[in-house]
N, C-alpha and C positions, 0 to 999 in steps of 0.2 A: 372507331371506324370499322365498317363491315368489309370483310375480306371476300373477294370474288374467287370461288373454288375453281374456276376455269383458268385463272391467271397463274403464271409462274411466279411464285413467291421467292424473292431474292434477298439474301443477306449480304451486304457489302462489307468486307473486312480489309482495311487499308488504313495505314498511319498518315497518308497525305490527304489533306482536306480537298485540294484541287481535284484529285482523282475521284475521290467519293462524290464531290459535288457534280463532276462531269458524268459520271456513271449513273448517279441518281437521275439527272436531267434526261439522259438517254433512255433510261428504263421507264421514266414517267411519260415519255413522248410516244410510246406505243402501247396499245391496249391490252397486250397479252402478258405483260410483266407487271410486277408490283413490288416495290421495295418495301420490305417489312422491318428493316433495321440496318444500322451501321455500327461497326465496331472498329476500334482503332488499335487493338492489340490481340495477341493469340488468346490471352486469358478471357477478355471480353468476348471474343468470338465463341468460346466454349459455352459461356454463360447464356448468350443470346441464342446460340443454336439450340440449346436445350429447352429454353422457354418459348421460343418462336416457331421452332420446327419448320424452317423454310424448305422449299423444294430444292433450291440451289444456293450455294454459297460461292461468291467470288472472293478468293482468298490470295492475298499477297504473300510472298515468302518472307522477305526481310522486314521485320518490325521489331521495335524495342521489346526487350523482354522474351517471351515465348515466341519463336518464329511460327510462320504459317504451316510448316510441315508438322511441327510438333502439335499445334492446335488441331490440324486435320486428323491426326491419329486419335486424339482424345474425342473429337466430335463423332468420328466413325465408330469409335469403340461403344458409345452409348446410343448413337443414332445412325446405324449403317445405311439406312434408306435415304439419307441426305446425299445429294450429289454435289461434289466440290469440283469447281473450275479454278485452276490457278491462273491468275493474271499477274504477270511479273515482268519487270525489266530484265531479269536474268534468263538467258536463253542457252547457257552452257549445258553440256551433256549431263554433268553431275547433278545439276539442279533438276533437270527434266527427269532423269531416271529416279532420283530420289523422291519426286513427287508421285511418280507412278507407283513406286514401291509403297508409299505412305497411303495410296488409295484414290489419288486424283482421277477424275473422269476425263479431264482435258487440260490443256495447257496452252494458253494464248498470251502472246507478248503484249505489253501495254501499248505498243505502237500500232496495234491492230485498229483498223477503221471500224466505224460504227456497225456497218453491215456484217463484218466478220464477227464482231463481238456479240451481236444479237443471234447470229447463226450458231455460234458456239453455245450460247445460253440455251437456246431451243434444243440443240442436240443433246446436250448433257441432261436436260430436263426430261428428255425422251428416253433416257438410258443409254445414249450412244457415247462412244469415246471420240474426242475431237482434239486436234492439235493444229496450231497455226501452220501455214504452208512451209515455212522455213524449217520449223521444228520437225514436221512430219517427214521432210526430205531427209533430214539428218538421221531420223530414227530408222528410216528405210536403209540408209547407207551403213548405219551402225550394225544392224542386224545382218545385212548382206556381208559385211566384212567379217563378223563374228562367225557366220556360217562357213565362210571360206577358211578362216584361221583355225577352226577346230575340225576341219575335215581330216579324217585319219589317214595316215600314210599307209599305202598298200603293203609295203615292206619296210617297216620302221627300222629294221636292223641295218638297212643299207644307207650309206651316205647319199647326199643329193646327187653327186656325180655318178655314183654306182646306180641309182635309180634311173638316171637319165640314160646310161649306157644299157641297162637292162631293157628299157622301153624300145631302144633302137635294135637290140638283139631280137626282141619279140617281132619287130617289123621285118625281120629276116636279113638285116644288115650284116656284112662281114666285118671282121676286126678292121681291115684296111679301110672300109667305107666309113666306119665309125670314127677312126683316127683322122681321116680327111675332113669329115663334117665338124668334129669338135676341135680341129687344129691341135691334136695331141699326137705325141710319137706313138708308133705301133706298140713299142715295149710298154708304155704307160697303159695303153688300152688292155694289152694282155694281162698286166698286173691286176687292173680293176676287174677284168672278167674272171680271173682266178679267185679274187676275193668275193665276187658275187657267187660263184659256184660254191665256195666254201660256206658262206653265210646262209645260202638257200638249201644247203646240203643236197645238191644235185651232182650227178656224175659228169655231165657233159652239157653241151650247148642245147641239144634237143630237149632234154629234161628242163633246162632253164626256160626255153621257150614256152613249153607246156605250162610250167608254173606261172610265168608271166601272163600269158594269154588266159588262163583260168581266172586270174585276178583282174582282168580287164585291160591289160596293156597290149599294145600292138594293134 
């Protein structure tokens, strides 16, 4: 059979015949894609990827024997130009990030509709990275949360309460005003303020305000 160089040459790797048949039918129904082979295991995927050199591999993760992530590493080790799109029932964060670390160019759930699947294959073939809408949203949430969680504390030597009080001091609040706002006794506030001065190695309130404002508080 003569291969069309303008088509996206696809290798399907999945141990479920129904999925392979459905994907084969979908890709045969459009002129821009061409199925060059099917594999039912990670080991078979490595062999076929080397001999067929497809543009894109649709790779499942859970398969008997060598799983899709292990197979992907082996394929990319010998053929780094092949683009691999994970198509899996697994949508948990561990699986998604493991696939990204292994070199996947995209990750689409098996429940994706035909238009989404074709769009993903086109995108990956063109060198883009693509993820299903639900997965992409979780990735954004994960990295946003990670960025917040690793943000350095301005004064790590202070407790959370002391940092809160220092921010109020930097705003020009008196001990009495701070005690009222935080619903704490004046004696407790004074003790905290004394600890803050000691930890910051400042002599008085004015120096504490300068240190705090220089650090962006207040």
